[in-house]
C-alpha positions in Angstrom: 0.0 0.0 0.0 1.3 3.4 -0.8 0.3 6.4 1.4 0.3 10.0 0.5 2.1 10.9 3.7 4.2 9.3 6.4 2.5 6.4 8.1 2.3 8.0 11.5 0.6 11.1 10.0 -1.8 8.9 8.0 -2.8 7.0 11.2 -3.2 10.1 13.2 -5.4 11.7 10.5 -7.5 8.5 10.1 -8.0 8.3 13.9 -9.2 11.9 14.0 -11.5 11.5 11.1 -13.2 8.5 12.5 -13.0 9.7 16.1 -11.3 6.4 17.0 -9.0 5.8 20.0 -6.2 3.4 20.7 -6.6 0.5 23.0 -3.5 -0.8 24.6 -2.9 -4.6 24.8 -2.6 -4.9 28.6 -1.4 -7.9 30.5 -5.0 -8.9 31.4 -6.1 -8.6 27.7 -3.1 -10.7 26.6 -4.0 -13.4 29.2 -7.7 -13.3 28.2 -6.7 -13.9 24.6 -5.2 -17.2 25.6 -8.2 -18.2 27.8 -11.1 -17.5 25.4 -13.8 -20.2 25.8 -14.4 -23.0 23.2 -13.8 -22.6 19.5 -12.0 -19.2 19.5 -10.2 -18.4 16.3 -6.7 -19.8 16.1 -5.1 -16.6 14.7 -3.4 -14.8 17.7 -4.2 -11.4 16.3 -7.9 -12.3 16.1 -7.8 -13.6 19.7 -6.2 -10.3 20.9 -8.8 -8.3 19.1 -11.7 -10.4 20.6 -10.2 -10.2 24.0 -9.8 -6.4 23.7 -13.4 -6.0 22.7 -14.6 -8.2 25.6 -12.4 -6.4 28.1 -13.5 -2.9 27.0 -17.2 -4.0 26.6 -17.4 -2.9 23.0 -18.5 -4.6 19.8 -16.3 -5.4 16.8 -17.2 -4.1 13.4 -15.8 -6.8 11.2 -16.6 -8.8 8.1 -14.4 -11.6 9.4 -16.7 -14.7 9.3 -14.7 -16.6 11.9 -15.0 -13.8 14.4 -18.7 -13.2 13.6 -19.4 -16.9 14.1 -17.5 -17.1 17.4 -20.3 -16.9 20.0 -18.3 -15.0 22.6 -17.2 -12.2 20.3 -19.6 -9.2 20.4 -19.8 -8.3 16.7 -21.8 -5.9 14.6 -21.7 -5.8 10.8 
């Protein structure tokens, strides 16, 4: 992917435009990603994303079928 500006500027601008915020991967989130109940996706990044949404009490906006079908992931889309 080619960007029209440095990546840190692009990310900052994108975050402002969408009114998004960063969520740190804390030790409890990392631990939860390895303790998700039955049938969680095998991809470690997906597990961290799901654990973060659970820990923060927010839904995931994703088209990822595996995350949508995981019954413990709060998803919207």
